[in-house]
C-alpha positions in Angstrom: 0.0 0.0 0.0 1.0 3.7 -0.2 2.6 6.0 2.3 -0.5 6.5 4.5 -1.4 2.9 4.7 2.1 1.8 5.5 1.7 3.4 9.0 -0.8 2.2 11.7 -3.5 4.8 11.4 -4.7 6.7 14.5 -8.1 6.8 13.1 -8.3 3.1 14.3 -8.1 4.5 17.9 -9.8 7.9 17.9 -13.1 9.2 16.7 -15.5 12.1 17.2 -19.0 10.8 17.7 -21.7 13.1 17.0 -25.5 13.0 17.2 -26.7 10.3 15.0 -30.3 11.0 14.3 -31.7 10.6 10.9 -31.0 13.4 8.4 -33.0 14.3 5.3 -31.6 12.8 2.3 -30.2 15.3 -0.2 -30.1 14.7 -4.0 -26.8 13.2 -4.9 -25.9 13.9 -8.5 -23.6 16.8 -7.5 -21.6 14.3 -5.3 -18.2 13.8 -7.0 -15.8 10.9 -6.3 -12.0 11.0 -6.6 -8.9 9.2 -5.6 -5.8 10.0 -3.8 -3.1 8.5 -6.3 0.6 8.3 -7.2 2.1 8.2 -3.8 3.7 4.8 -4.1 7.3 4.9 -5.3 9.0 1.8 -6.8 12.0 0.3 -5.0 15.1 1.6 -6.6 18.6 2.5 -5.4 19.7 6.1 -5.8 22.9 6.6 -3.7 22.5 9.7 -1.5 18.9 10.5 -2.6 15.5 10.6 -0.9 13.5 7.4 -1.5 10.7 9.4 -2.9 12.9 10.3 -5.7 12.2 6.8 -7.1 9.9 6.4 -10.0 6.3 6.1 -8.9 4.2 3.0 -9.6 2.0 3.7 -12.6 0.6 0.2 -13.5 -3.0 1.1 -12.6 -3.1 4.1 -15.0 -4.4 2.1 -18.0 -6.5 3.5 -20.9 -9.6 1.9 -19.4 -9.1 3.8 -16.2 -8.6 7.1 -17.9 -11.8 6.4 -19.9 -13.7 5.6 -16.7 -12.5 8.6 -14.8 -13.3 10.9 -17.7 -16.8 9.4 -18.1 -17.7 9.9 -14.4 -15.9 13.1 -13.8 -13.7 11.5 -11.3 -10.8 13.6 -10.0 -7.3 12.6 -8.8 -5.4 14.0 -6.0 -2.0 13.2 -7.5 1.0 13.0 -5.3 3.9 15.3 -6.5 7.1 15.4 -4.5 8.8 18.7 -3.9 12.3 18.4 -5.2 11.6 15.3 -7.2 8.5 16.2 -9.5 8.8 19.9 -9.2 11.2 22.6 -7.5 14.8 22.0 -6.4 15.7 20.3 -3.1 19.2 19.1 -2.0 19.4 15.3 -1.9 16.4 14.7 -4.1 16.7 13.5 -7.7 14.5 14.9 -10.4 11.9 12.6 -12.0 9.2 13.2 -14.7 6.5 11.1 -13.2 4.2 13.7 -11.9 4.7 16.0 -15.0 3.8 13.3 -17.3 0.8 12.1 -15.4 -0.6 15.5 -15.1 0.0 15.9 -18.9 -1.9 12.7 -19.4 -4.7 13.7 -17.2 -5.0 17.1 -18.8 -5.2 15.4 -22.3 -7.7 12.8 -21.2 -10.0 15.6 -19.6 -9.7 14.2 -16.1 -9.7 16.8 -13.2 -6.4 16.8 -11.5 -5.3 18.2 -8.2 -1.6 18.3 -6.8 -1.2 16.5 -3.4 2.1 18.1 -2.2 4.5 15.7 -0.5 7.9 16.6 1.0 11.1 14.7 1.0 11.4 12.4 4.0 14.0 14.6 5.4 11.3 17.2 5.8 8.8 14.7 7.3 6.8 14.3 4.0 3.5 15.7 5.4 2.5 19.3 6.3 3.1 19.7 10.0 3.8 22.5 12.7 7.5 22.3 12.1 7.8 22.4 8.3 5.4 25.3 7.6 8.1 27.3 5.8 9.0 24.4 3.7 5.3 23.8 2.7 5.0 27.6 1.9 8.0 27.3 -0.5 6.7 24.1 -2.1 3.3 25.8 -2.8 5.1 28.7 -4.6 7.4 26.3 -6.5 4.4 24.1 -7.7 2.5 27.1 -8.9 5.6 28.2 -10.9 6.0 24.7 -12.3 2.4 24.6 -13.3 2.9 27.9 -15.2 6.2 26.9 -16.8 4.8 23.6 -18.1 1.3 24.9 -19.1 -0.4 22.5 -16.9 -4.0 22.5 -15.7 -4.1 21.8 -12.0 -7.5 22.6 -10.2 -6.1 22.9 -6.7 -3.4 22.1 -4.3 -3.9 19.7 -1.4 -1.9 19.7 1.8 -1.8 16.6 4.2 -2.0 18.0 7.6 -0.3 15.4 9.7 2.6 15.0 12.2 6.3 14.1 12.1 6.3 11.9 15.1 5.6 8.2 15.7 2.4 6.4 16.7 3.2 4.8 20.0 1.3 7.5 21.9 -2.0 6.4 20.3 -1.3 2.8 21.0 -0.8 3.6 24.6 -3.8 5.8 24.7 -6.1 2.8 23.6 -4.8 0.9 26.6 -5.4 3.8 29.0 -1.8 5.1 29.3 -1.5 8.7 28.5 1.7 10.9 28.5 2.9 12.1 31.8 5.5 14.5 33.2 8.2 12.0 32.3 7.2 12.2 28.6 7.4 15.9 28.3 10.8 16.1 26.8 9.7 13.7 23.9 6.9 15.9 22.8 6.9 19.4 21.5 4.6 21.8 23.3 5.1 25.2 21.8 1.8 27.3 21.4 3.9 30.2 20.1 5.4 28.1 17.4 2.0 26.8 16.4 0.8 30.3 15.9 3.7 31.1 13.8 2.8 27.9 11.7 -0.7 29.2 11.4 0.6 32.4 10.0 2.9 30.7 7.5 0.3 28.4 6.2 -2.2 31.4 5.9 0.5 33.1 3.7 0.8 30.0 1.5 -3.0 30.0 1.1 -3.1 33.7 0.3 -0.3 33.2 -2.3 -2.2 30.3 -4.0 -5.4 32.5 -4.1 -3.5 35.4 -5.5 -2.4 33.0 -8.3 -5.9 31.8 -8.8 -5.2 28.4 -7.3 -7.6 26.6 -4.8 -5.9 25.0 -1.7 -7.4 22.4 0.6 -6.3 20.5 3.7 -6.6 17.0 4.8 -6.4 16.9 8.7 -6.3 13.7 10.9 -9.7 12.4 12.3 -9.0 13.6 16.0 -8.8 17.3 15.4 -12.5 17.8 16.2 -11.6 17.1 19.8 -9.6 20.2 20.0 -12.4 22.2 18.3 -14.9 20.8 20.8 -12.6 21.7 23.7 -12.1 25.1 22.4 -8.3 25.0 22.2 -5.4 23.6 19.9 -3.6 21.7 22.6 -3.6 18.3 20.9 -2.5 19.6 17.5 0.3 21.4 19.3 1.4 18.5 21.2 1.6 16.3 18.2 3.0 19.0 15.9 0.1 18.7 13.5 -0.3 21.0 10.5 -2.8 23.3 12.3 -6.4 23.6 11.4 -7.6 27.2 11.7 -10.7 29.3 10.8 -10.8 30.7 7.3 -8.2 30.3 4.5 -8.5 26.6 3.3 -11.1 26.4 0.6 -12.1 23.0 1.9 -11.1 20.6 4.7 -11.2 16.8 4.1 -10.9 15.1 7.4 -9.4 11.6 7.2 -12.6 9.7 8.2 -10.8 6.3 7.7 -13.1 3.6 9.2 -10.8 0.8 7.9 -7.8 0.4 10.0 -6.0 -2.9 9.4 -8.3 -5.5 10.7 -10.5 -2.9 12.7 -13.7 -1.6 11.2 -15.0 1.6 13.1 -18.3 1.4 11.0 -20.2 3.9 8.9 -21.3 5.8 11.9 -17.8 6.9 12.5 -17.8 8.4 8.9 -21.1 10.0 9.5 -19.8 11.5 12.8 -16.7 13.0 11.2 -18.7 14.6 8.4 -21.2 16.1 10.8 -18.2 17.6 12.9 -16.7 19.1 9.7 -20.0 20.6 8.8 -20.6 22.0 12.3 -17.3 23.9 12.4 -16.7 24.7 8.7 -20.0 24.5 6.9 -19.9 23.6 3.3 -16.1 23.6 3.4 -16.1 20.7 5.9 -16.0 17.4 4.1 -14.4 13.9 4.5 -12.0 11.6 2.7 -12.6 7.9 2.9 -9.9 5.1 3.4 -8.2 2.8 3.5 -9.2 0.8 0.4 -7.6 -2.5 -0.1 -7.8 -6.2 0.4 -6.0 -6.2 3.8 -8.1 -3.2 5.1 -11.0 -4.5 7.4 -13.9 -2.2 6.8 -13.1 -1.6 3.0 -11.9 -5.1 2.0 -15.3 -5.4 0.4 -16.4 -2.8 -2.2 -20.0 -3.0 -0.9 -18.9 -1.3 2.3 -17.3 1.6 0.2 -20.4 1.8 -1.8 -22.6 2.1 1.2 -20.5 4.9 2.8 -20.5 6.8 -0.5 -24.2 6.5 -0.7 -24.5 7.6 2.9 -22.4 10.7 2.3 -24.2 11.5 -0.7 -27.4 11.4 1.3 -25.9 13.6 3.9 -24.9 16.1 1.3 -21.2 15.7 0.7 -19.9 17.4 -2.4 -16.4 15.9 -3.1 -15.4 12.5 -1.7 -11.8 11.6 -2.2 -10.8 8.0 -1.5 -7.5 6.7 -0.3 -6.3 5.3 -2.4 -6.4 4.6 -6.2 -4.0 1.6 -6.3 -5.7 -0.1 -3.3 -9.1 0.6 -4.9 -8.1 -0.8 -8.4 -6.2 -3.7 -6.8 -9.0 -4.8 -4.6 -12.2 -4.0 -6.5 -11.1 -3.8 -10.1 -12.6 -1.4 -12.6 -16.1 -2.9 -12.1 -15.9 -2.0 -8.6 -14.6 1.5 -9.3 -17.8 2.0 -11.4 -19.9 0.8 -8.5 -18.4 3.4 -6.4 -19.3 6.1 -9.0 -22.7 4.9 -9.2 -23.1 5.1 -5.6 -22.6 8.9 -5.6 -25.7 9.1 -7.8 -27.8 7.1 -5.5 -28.0 8.6 -2.2 -29.4 6.8 0.9 -33.1 7.3 1.8 -33.9 8.8 5.3 -34.5 5.4 6.6 -31.2 4.1 5.4 -29.4 7.1 6.8 -31.0 6.5 10.3 -29.5 3.1 10.3 -26.1 3.8 8.8 -25.2 6.8 10.8 -25.5 4.9 14.2 -22.1 4.7 16.0 -20.4 1.4 16.6 -19.0 0.0 19.8 -15.5 0.4 18.5 -16.0 4.0 17.4 -17.6 5.0 20.9 -14.7 3.3 22.7 -12.2 5.2 20.5 -13.9 8.5 21.5 -13.1 7.9 25.2 -9.3 7.7 24.3 -9.6 10.5 21.9 -11.1 12.9 24.3 -8.8 11.9 27.2 -5.8 12.4 24.9 -7.0 15.9 24.2 -7.3 16.7 28.0 -3.9 15.5 28.8 -2.4 17.7 26.0 -4.2 20.7 27.6 -3.1 19.9 31.2 0.4 19.2 30.3 1.1 22.2 28.1 2.2 24.7 31.1 4.5 22.1 32.5 6.0 21.1 29.3 6.5 24.8 28.2 8.1 25.6 31.6 10.8 23.3 30.8 11.7 25.5 27.9 11.9 28.6 30.2 8.5 30.3 29.6 5.2 28.9 30.7 2.6 28.9 27.9 -1.0 27.9 27.8 -2.7 26.2 24.8 -4.0 28.5 22.1 -7.8 29.1 22.1 -9.8 28.0 19.1 -10.9 29.7 17.0 -9.3 33.0 18.0 -6.1 31.9 19.6 -3.9 32.3 16.5 -4.9 35.1 14.3 -4.2 34.0 10.6 -4.9 37.5 9.4 -7.2 38.4 6.5 -7.1 35.8 3.9 -8.6 37.1 0.6 -11.0 34.5 -1.0 -9.9 32.9 -4.3 -10.2 35.2 -7.2 -12.7 33.9 -9.8 -12.6 34.5 -13.5 
């Protein structure tokens, strides 16, 4: 599987469970389905270079797939690596994979978005500590698009973290960080606000150049929002979620976590949380698709969740990922997913599908507990650095400044 599915996903542990009453079905023809794609490099040996410089796997980009995507207006969030596909970065070898795939998508009439990845040395995903690097990557990508006469609809930033996953495994078993763990974490609300400002500048730059920019945060971010502070995002160095700026936010509502299935109710709860805080801009992305991924090993579960989201009113549904979906479901299965977006659930179906699962409810306990720990430990952790700080309030704790909306033609 790809970069995301190669790591144990914390969505298996944590969930935001919202009210699950029946919602009125909303007509679904406007619901679009797309796929995260191109993030899987081949195995190669390039001495002294970043592994992401290796050629990407392209075996699933067949003529039949391109035809299907075009017919169904299916979009791709294509991974492009800063320094490898575009821009110049020390230790990263240039490749033409991203350029050629975007040219092919443009020629085929398939909507294409640029999913920015950074070299491994810069932690690959957008987080609190590499905000300046992400800002530079956004500018470099926009220049690359213009220089090569490409048509890219939007830029997607993967708002994740640079540290390991042990903290979440511990949380599932009731073990939270304590005073002995403070030196291994990075509590720094001031640094978090600086990152907010930098990401806001990157968004403004994209908007000034007529480019839409979206973010994809991890599934436990709503716990911070519900608590009214940004402590958990700060503790884990996440790429910060803030009011305004991003044209859309796609929370990673990944019900399928290895053998664990958090259920459709988990996906619905994430969607409702995003709608609550971000209105129409708050959406979800589904994953993980593949033979070894519990909840979505069967295409019927994916079909059901797409129908549910269409019934709830979702606009765009990116699925992680293309390779896992094609390998597990085949093109006939991909067609079923597209068809699902045109067939939203009825009120009665939604009432059943949106009910929370036992696993999802249990995950909520660990999730909220971890947020509370992050909040309470912040003053002690920052005192070790010589200055006591408290968590930034949400939504007014870090002023992103005025971000002009995207200019339309």
